[in-house]
C-alpha positions as CSV (number, residue, x, y, z in Angstrom):
1,M,10.3,-2.9,19.4
2,D,6.7,-3.8,20.4
3,I,4.9,-3.0,17.2
4,G,1.5,-3.3,18.9
5,T,2.4,-0.6,21.5
6,V,3.9,1.6,18.8
7,R,0.8,1.4,16.6
8,G,-1.4,2.2,19.6
9,D,0.4,5.6,19.9
10,F,-0.9,6.8,16.5
11,P,-4.5,8.2,16.4
12,T,-5.1,7.6,12.7
13,I,-4.1,3.9,13.1
14,R,-6.3,3.5,16.2
15,K,-9.2,5.0,14.3
16,G,-8.7,2.7,11.3
17,K,-8.1,5.4,8.8
18,G,-6.4,3.0,6.3
19,I,-3.0,1.6,5.6
20,Y,-0.5,4.5,5.4
21,L,2.4,3.8,3.1
22,D,3.3,7.4,2.2
23,S,5.8,8.2,5.0
24,A,8.5,9.3,2.6
25,C,6.2,12.3,1.9
26,Q,5.4,12.9,5.6
27,S,5.0,10.6,8.6
28,L,2.1,10.1,10.9
29,R,2.4,11.6,14.4
30,P,2.1,9.9,17.7
31,D,0.1,11.1,20.7
32,Q,3.2,12.5,22.4
33,V,3.9,14.9,19.5
34,I,0.3,16.0,19.2
35,Q,0.1,16.6,23.0
36,A,3.3,18.7,22.9
37,V,1.7,20.9,20.3
38,V,-1.6,21.2,22.1
39,E,0.1,21.9,25.4
40,Y,1.9,24.9,23.9
41,Y,-1.3,26.4,22.6
42,E,-3.3,25.7,25.7
43,E,-0.7,26.6,28.4
44,Y,2.0,29.0,27.1
45,P,1.2,30.4,23.6
46,A,3.8,33.1,23.8
47,C,6.9,34.3,21.9
48,G,10.3,33.0,22.8
49,G,13.4,35.1,22.9
50,R,11.6,38.5,23.1
51,S,9.4,39.0,26.2
52,V,10.6,38.3,29.7
53,H,7.3,37.1,31.3
54,S,6.8,33.5,32.5
55,M,5.1,32.2,29.4
56,A,7.8,33.5,27.2
57,D,10.5,32.1,29.4
58,R,8.9,28.7,29.1
59,V,8.9,28.9,25.3
60,S,12.6,30.1,25.2
61,D,13.5,27.2,27.5
62,G,11.6,24.8,25.3
63,M,13.4,26.0,22.2
64,D,16.8,25.6,23.9
65,R,15.9,22.1,25.0
66,T,14.9,21.2,21.4
67,R,18.3,22.3,20.1
68,E,20.0,20.3,22.9
69,A,17.9,17.3,21.9
70,L,19.0,17.7,18.3
71,A,22.6,17.8,19.3
72,S,22.2,14.7,21.3
73,F,20.2,12.8,18.7
74,F,22.7,13.6,15.9
75,G,25.9,13.2,17.9
76,T,27.2,16.8,18.0
77,D,28.5,19.0,20.8
78,D,27.0,22.5,20.0
79,P,23.2,23.0,20.1
80,D,23.6,26.4,18.5
81,C,24.7,24.7,15.2
82,F,21.1,23.7,14.6
83,V,19.0,26.3,12.8
84,F,15.2,26.0,12.8
85,N,13.4,26.5,9.5
86,K,10.2,25.2,8.0
87,N,11.5,22.2,6.0
88,C,14.6,20.7,4.4
89,T,13.9,22.7,1.2
90,E,14.4,26.0,3.1
91,G,17.6,24.7,4.6
92,L,19.0,23.7,1.2
93,N,18.0,27.0,-0.3
94,T,19.7,28.9,2.6
95,A,22.9,27.0,1.9
96,A,22.8,27.4,-1.9
97,R,22.1,31.2,-1.7
98,G,24.2,31.9,1.5
99,L,27.5,30.1,0.9
100,P,30.2,32.6,-0.3
101,L,30.4,31.4,-3.9
102,K,31.6,33.5,-6.8
103,R,31.4,33.3,-10.6
104,G,33.2,30.3,-11.9
105,D,33.1,28.2,-8.7
106,V,32.1,24.6,-9.3
107,V,29.4,22.8,-7.4
108,V,29.1,19.0,-7.8
109,T,25.7,17.3,-7.4
110,T,24.3,14.0,-8.7
111,D,21.7,13.1,-11.3
112,T,19.4,11.6,-8.6
113,E,18.8,14.6,-6.5
114,H,15.4,15.8,-5.2
115,N,14.4,19.0,-6.9
116,S,15.1,20.8,-3.6
117,N,18.8,19.9,-4.0
118,H,18.8,20.5,-7.7
119,V,16.8,23.6,-8.5
120,P,18.6,25.9,-6.0
121,W,21.9,25.2,-7.8
122,L,20.3,25.9,-11.2
123,V,19.3,29.2,-9.8
124,A,22.8,29.8,-8.4
125,E,24.1,29.0,-11.9
126,R,21.8,31.5,-13.5
127,E,22.0,34.3,-11.0
128,R,25.6,34.0,-9.6
129,G,27.5,32.4,-12.4
130,I,28.6,29.2,-10.6
131,K,29.3,26.1,-12.7
132,R,27.6,22.8,-12.1
133,R,29.1,19.4,-12.5
134,M,26.9,16.3,-12.2
135,C,28.0,12.9,-10.9
136,R,26.2,10.1,-12.8
137,S,24.6,7.2,-10.9
138,K,24.7,3.6,-11.9
139,K,21.9,2.2,-14.0
140,D,20.0,0.9,-11.0
141,G,20.2,4.3,-9.3
142,T,22.9,3.5,-6.8
143,F,25.7,6.0,-6.2
144,D,28.8,5.6,-8.4
145,L,31.9,6.5,-6.4
146,E,34.2,6.5,-9.4
147,S,32.0,8.9,-11.3
148,F,32.0,11.1,-8.3
149,K,35.8,11.1,-8.0
150,S,36.0,12.1,-11.7
151,C,34.0,15.2,-10.9
152,I,36.3,16.4,-8.1
153,G,39.1,18.9,-8.6
154,R,40.6,21.9,-6.9
155,D,38.0,24.1,-8.7
156,V,35.1,22.4,-6.8
157,K,34.0,24.6,-3.9
158,V,30.8,22.7,-2.8
159,V,29.6,19.1,-3.1
160,S,25.8,18.8,-2.5
161,V,24.3,15.3,-2.3
162,Q,21.4,13.4,-0.9
163,H,22.1,11.0,2.0
164,T,19.3,8.6,1.1
165,N,17.3,8.8,-2.2
166,N,13.5,9.3,-1.9
167,V,12.8,7.2,-5.0
168,T,15.0,4.2,-4.6
169,G,15.8,4.4,-0.9
170,C,19.5,3.9,-1.8
171,T,22.0,5.5,0.7
172,V,25.1,7.4,-0.5
173,P,28.4,6.6,1.3
174,V,28.5,10.2,2.7
175,K,31.5,9.6,4.9
176,E,33.6,8.7,1.8
177,V,32.1,11.5,-0.2
178,V,33.1,14.0,2.6
179,E,36.6,12.7,2.8
180,I,37.2,13.1,-0.9
181,A,35.5,16.5,-1.1
182,H,37.4,17.8,1.9
183,D,40.7,16.6,0.5
184,A,39.9,18.8,-2.5
185,G,39.0,21.8,-0.3
186,A,35.3,21.6,-0.9
187,I,32.4,22.1,1.5
188,V,29.8,19.3,1.7
189,V,26.1,20.0,1.9
190,V,23.8,17.0,2.5
191,D,20.1,16.6,1.9
192,G,19.2,14.3,4.8
193,A,15.4,14.4,4.4
194,Q,15.0,10.7,3.7
195,A,17.9,9.5,5.8
196,A,17.3,11.2,9.2
197,P,14.0,9.5,9.9
198,H,15.2,6.0,9.0
199,I,18.9,5.4,9.9
200,P,21.3,6.4,12.6
201,V,23.0,9.7,11.7
202,N,26.1,10.9,13.6
203,L,27.0,14.2,12.2
204,K,30.3,14.4,14.0
205,D,31.4,11.1,12.6
206,L,30.2,12.0,9.0
207,D,32.0,15.4,9.3
208,V,29.5,17.1,7.0
209,D,29.6,20.9,6.8
210,V,25.8,21.4,6.3
211,Y,23.1,18.8,6.9
212,C,19.4,19.6,6.2
213,F,16.3,17.6,7.1
214,S,12.5,17.9,7.7
215,G,10.8,17.2,11.0
216,H,7.6,16.3,9.2
217,K,9.2,13.1,7.9
218,M,10.3,11.9,11.3
219,L,7.1,12.1,13.4
220,G,7.4,15.9,13.9
221,P,4.8,18.5,13.1
222,T,4.4,20.1,9.6
223,G,6.4,23.3,9.1
224,T,9.4,22.0,11.0
225,G,12.9,21.7,9.4
226,V,16.4,21.9,10.6
227,M,19.7,23.1,9.0
228,Y,22.8,21.9,10.9
229,G,26.1,23.5,10.1
230,K,29.6,23.6,11.5
231,K,29.9,26.9,13.3
232,E,32.6,28.3,11.0
233,V,30.5,27.4,7.9
234,L,27.4,29.0,9.3
235,E,29.3,32.2,10.2
236,S,30.5,32.4,6.6
237,M,26.9,32.2,5.2
238,S,24.5,35.0,4.4
239,P,20.9,34.5,5.7
240,L,18.1,33.7,3.3
241,M,15.8,36.2,5.1
242,V,16.5,39.2,7.3
243,G,14.5,41.2,9.8
244,G,13.3,40.6,13.3
245,G,15.5,38.3,15.3
246,T,18.3,38.1,12.7
247,V,20.1,41.3,13.5
248,G,22.0,42.9,16.4
249,L,21.9,46.7,16.4
250,V,20.2,48.5,13.5
251,S,20.6,52.2,12.6
252,A,19.0,54.2,9.9
253,D,21.6,53.1,7.3
254,S,23.3,50.0,8.7
255,Y,22.9,46.7,10.7
256,N,24.9,43.8,11.9
257,N,24.0,40.2,11.9
258,A,22.9,38.4,15.1
259,P,25.0,35.5,16.2
260,V,24.5,32.0,14.9
261,P,21.8,30.5,14.9
262,D,19.6,33.6,15.3
263,R,20.8,35.3,12.1
264,F,19.1,32.5,10.1
265,E,15.8,32.5,12.0
266,A,13.8,35.6,10.8
267,G,10.6,36.5,12.5
268,L,8.5,34.5,14.9
269,H,9.1,30.7,15.0
270,N,6.7,27.9,14.6
271,Y,7.0,27.4,18.4
272,A,4.4,24.7,18.6
273,G,6.2,22.8,15.8
274,V,9.6,23.1,17.3
275,L,8.3,21.9,20.7
276,G,6.6,19.0,19.0
277,L,9.8,18.2,17.2
278,R,11.5,17.6,20.5
279,A,8.7,15.2,21.4
280,A,9.3,13.4,18.1
281,L,13.1,13.1,18.8
282,E,12.4,11.8,22.2
283,Y,10.0,9.2,20.8
284,L,12.5,8.0,18.2
285,G,15.3,8.0,20.8
286,R,13.3,5.6,23.0
287,I,12.7,3.3,20.1
288,G,16.3,3.6,18.8
289,M,17.3,4.3,15.3
290,D,19.0,1.0,14.8
291,E,15.6,-0.6,15.6
292,V,13.9,1.7,13.2
293,R,16.3,0.7,10.5
294,R,15.9,-3.0,11.3
295,W,12.1,-2.8,11.1
296,D,12.2,-0.9,7.7
297,S,14.5,-3.6,6.4
298,L,12.2,-6.4,7.5
299,L,9.2,-4.7,5.9
300,M,11.1,-4.1,2.7
301,E,12.2,-7.7,2.4
302,R,8.6,-8.8,2.9
303,M,7.4,-6.4,0.2
304,F,9.9,-7.7,-2.3
305,K,9.1,-11.3,-1.5
306,G,5.4,-10.6,-2.0
307,L,5.9,-9.1,-5.5
308,E,8.8,-11.2,-6.8
309,D,6.8,-13.5,-9.0
310,L,4.9,-10.7,-10.9
311,G,6.4,-10.4,-14.4
312,N,4.7,-7.2,-15.2
313,V,5.7,-5.4,-12.0
314,H,9.0,-3.5,-12.2
315,V,10.9,-2.1,-9.2
316,V,12.7,1.2,-9.7
317,G,16.2,0.9,-8.3
318,P,18.3,-2.1,-7.3
319,S,16.9,-5.6,-6.9
320,D,18.2,-6.1,-3.4
321,P,15.7,-5.0,-0.8
322,K,18.5,-4.3,1.6
323,E,19.4,-1.3,-0.6
324,H,15.9,0.3,-0.1
325,S,15.7,2.3,3.1
326,G,11.9,2.3,3.7
327,V,11.1,3.0,0.0
328,L,9.8,0.8,-2.8
329,S,9.0,2.5,-6.1
330,F,7.5,0.4,-8.9
331,N,5.5,0.3,-12.1
332,I,3.0,-2.1,-13.6
333,D,2.9,-2.6,-17.3
334,G,-0.1,-0.9,-18.9
335,L,-0.9,1.3,-15.9
336,S,0.2,4.8,-15.0
337,S,1.5,5.4,-11.5
338,H,-1.6,7.4,-10.7
339,D,-3.8,4.6,-11.8
340,I,-2.0,2.3,-9.3
341,G,-2.3,4.8,-6.5
342,M,-6.0,5.3,-6.9
343,M,-6.7,1.6,-7.2
344,L,-4.8,0.8,-4.1
345,D,-6.7,3.4,-2.2
346,S,-10.2,2.4,-3.5
347,M,-9.6,-1.3,-3.3
348,A,-7.9,-1.6,0.1
349,G,-7.6,1.8,1.7
350,I,-3.8,1.8,1.0
351,M,-2.3,5.2,0.7
352,I,0.9,5.6,-1.4
353,R,2.4,8.3,-3.6
354,S,2.5,8.4,-7.4
355,G,4.4,10.5,-10.0
356,M,8.0,11.7,-10.1
357,H,8.3,12.4,-6.4
358,C,10.0,15.8,-7.0
359,S,13.0,13.9,-8.4
360,H,12.6,14.8,-12.0
361,P,16.3,14.5,-13.0
362,F,16.2,10.8,-11.9
363,Y,13.2,10.0,-14.1
364,V,14.0,12.2,-17.1
365,S,17.5,10.7,-17.3
366,R,16.0,7.2,-17.5
367,G,13.1,7.9,-19.7
368,I,10.6,6.9,-17.0
369,D,7.3,8.8,-16.6
370,G,7.2,8.3,-12.9
371,S,6.4,5.5,-10.4
372,A,4.1,4.3,-7.6
373,R,5.9,4.6,-4.3
374,A,5.2,2.7,-1.1
375,S,7.2,3.9,1.9
376,T,7.2,2.3,5.3
377,Y,8.0,3.5,8.8
378,L,8.1,2.2,12.3
379,Y,4.3,2.0,12.7
380,N,3.6,-0.2,9.7
381,S,2.8,-3.8,10.5
382,V,3.7,-7.0,8.6
383,D,-0.1,-7.6,8.1
384,E,-0.3,-4.2,6.3
385,I,2.5,-5.2,4.0
386,D,0.7,-8.5,3.2
387,V,-2.5,-6.6,2.3
388,F,-0.4,-4.2,0.1
389,C,1.2,-7.1,-1.7
390,D,-2.0,-9.0,-2.2
391,T,-3.7,-5.9,-3.6
392,V,-0.8,-5.2,-6.0
393,V,-1.1,-8.8,-7.2
394,R,-4.8,-8.3,-7.9
395,I,-4.2,-5.1,-9.8
396,S,-1.4,-6.5,-11.9
397,E,-3.3,-9.6,-12.8
398,T,-6.6,-7.9,-13.5
399,F,-5.6,-4.6,-15.0
400,G,-1.9,-4.8,-16.0
401,D,-0.6,-5.9,-19.4
C-alpha cells in the first residue's frame, strides 16, 4: 500500500484538518465515495424499485450492484441476503426483536459487548421474557472460550457476540463460537462493526447466521448499515418496521410480507449512501483487507513502543499490540479521559474519543470510569503516530500523577 497515495485521496487530510485517530467512531471518506454521493444527487436523484423511468432504473441498478459488491467482499453467494439499514445498531435491533424467540429461551452474550448488542437483549428480556446468560471475559478483556462453553446448553436459542471489541480491539474466535453454538442448536448473531473495516471477513467460512456492520466505519457515508443473514434465518424473522416496500399485497384488513430483503427495508432508502457504500467497498477491495490489517498492526506496534516507558499511562486490554485491531484505549493517572482528549486536540490537533465508548458493561464490570481511545485506519501515517506518542508523553509528564 502506498500510504502517500492513499492519504492524497482524503480531503480532510489534504486540507490539513488535523490528525484523525477516531476511526472506531467513524472513518474519514475518500474522494471516490464523496463523488459517488454527489453524482447521485446531481445526475439521478430518484427512487429505486418504484418508478420505471430512466433515473429510477439507474438507482435500482446501483442498489443491486451494491448488494453484489457486498456478497463479493464478504465471500457469500446470494446478494439478496444483505439488508440495507442505517447502521449496525439497527441491524442488531432487528435481529433481537425479529428472531422467533419465546418466553424462557436463553440468549448468550458477553460482558464486553457494545450497548447496541447489549441493550436490545435487555429489552427482549423485559418485554418478551427471554433469559440472558453472560459469558465472562478474561481480566485483560480477551474472550474466554471456556467461560463461553460453560454458558452453552440445549436451552440456548441465540448467541450474540461482537467480532472485534471497540475498546480493546480484541477479536473473538467467531468460527469456534459458531461451531459450538450450532452444535447446541443455537443461532449466532455477530456485531461486526469494528471487525468489518479492519480484517478480512468471509461470512461463508465463518458460517454466522446474522452479521451486522456499519458503512460509516469503513469509508462509507453516514446512515449506511448492513444486516447479512442466511436466507432461512431472514425468512424466519419479523421486520423491525413495516410499510412501503416491505409488503406484497395489502387489503383493508390483511397484508403479506415482501420477499427478503425487501421486507426489512421500509420506506425510501438512503440511496446516495448505499451508492457511496459500493464505492467504499471498491476502494477497500483495491487496497486489500489483508493490507489494511497489516497497516493497522504496524501502527499499533509503533503506538505501544512510543508509550511503553510511561509508568503513569495504562493500556486498557492486553499488553500485546497484536491483540489490538486498530484500537488503543488508555488512561493517565490523575487525568480523566476527557482531559486527555481535549489536551491532545488543543496541543497537537489530534482527534481521539474519550469516555465509555458505548461499552458500559465492560467498564462497569472492571470499575473503570472510561478511557481515552486512539483508533487507526489505512490513511494514518507513521509520522502521525509519532506525534501522538510525543504528545501523550508531554501530557503524562506535565499533567499526570
